[in-house]
N, C-alpha and C positions, 0 to 999 in steps of 0.2 A: 505494497500499499504505500503511496504517495503523501506527501506533504500537503499536497496542493489539494486531493482528493479529501484527506481528513480536513483541513482549513472548509474545504465546501461542506462537509458533512456538518463541522461547527457551526457554522454560518447559518445550515438550515434549521438550527435548533432555535434561533431567536437570539444565542447567547452571544455577546461581545467578547473579543480576545482578550480585552483587559480583564474582565469579569470570571474568563475561565482561566487565564493565568493567576489571577490571585486563588481562585480556587485549587491551584495546581501547586500553589506556593512558590512560583516563580514570577519572575518578571515579564511585563509582554515584550520585550526585545528577545529575551530567551524564549517563549514560545513563538514567535516569529521566526526565530533560527530555526528551531525543532521543524516548524512547518514548513521549512524551505528544502528539508531533506526528502532524497530520493526513496528512501525506505525507514518507514516509522516500524519501530521496535516494539515488540508485543506488549513489554511493561510499560511503555509510555501510552500505547492504544488503553490498555487497563487500566492506567492512572485518568486519562480523559473520559473514559467511559463512566467511571466513578464519580466524576467532578460534574459530569453533566448529568447525574442519575439516570444512565442509559445503561441496557444490556449491550455488550462487546457486539451482539449480531447487528444491531445498529448499523455499526459500521462496516458487516461484511456483506449485508445483504445485497447491496447493488454491486459488489463486485462479483455477483454469480454470471455476470454479461460477460466478463472476462473468460470466464471457464468454455474452454471450446474441447469436442471431441472429432478428430479428424479422421475422416473416412475415404478409403479410395473409391473412388466411382469407377465404374465398369466401362467408361469409355476408352478409347486407344491410347489417349494421352497421358492416361494414370495420373491425371491432374487430382490436386485434393480439395476437399469442398468442410468448410465449416460449419456447422450448426450449434447452437448452445445446447448445453448438455440437456438439463431439463427446464423448459423456461419458466415453468409455474411453481418450480420448487426452490425455496428458500436455500440460500448457501447453507445456513445451520441446519438443513437436514443432509445436506452433501457431505459437511466437514466431518471427519472420522472421527470416532470415538477417540480414539488416543490424543488426537490434538485438543479436543475438550478438556480431557483428563489433565494434558499440560499445561493447557491455559490455566486450569482451575489450581493446578500446583504452584504454577507462579504466582497466583493471586495469594495464596496461603503463604508463598516465601517471603511475598512483600510484606502481608501483614504481621508475620512473625518479625522481621527486620524492623518495622515500624515499632512496635512493643519492644523489643529490644533496646533500641534506639530510644526510646521513651524512658525505658528501667534506666539504661545509663543516665541522662540527663536528671531524673529524680534521684539517682545515686551520687551525683557529682553535686546536687545541691545539697544532700544531707551532710555529705564531706565538708563541703564548703561552711556551712551551719555550725558544726563541730569545731573546724578550723577558728571562726571567729570566736566561739565560748572558749576555747584554749587560749587564745591571743588576749580576751578579755581578761580572763583569769592571771594569766602572767603578768598582765599590767597593773594588777589591782595589788599585787605581791611586790 
């Protein structure tokens, strides 16, 4: 998926890029830079989906038009024709269970890392408070 495609999908939700960037916790310039990418990382796509309160398939359904089956026709020139896979089937039904499992696993990993970072910050705050208490106690003596 290209950044341009993602940019259009974001625009279709009615959100301004500034608001999306804020929800992602990045600057609008950083978001713009990511949207200029030729390949969007799945982890970033998951973050954007969460920020917009959308299912990840919101971004994938329109991509089904890019999937084609090439069949040799029976003509003498052996040319190939391109036909849409299954025009009325959303890509979410065509995505393998393995990919869905990997996306879920990636999302779980992101949540674990976020929780670990939060615990680290809380631990740092506790350590700083204890250091302040020790400094105050040593200053009083």
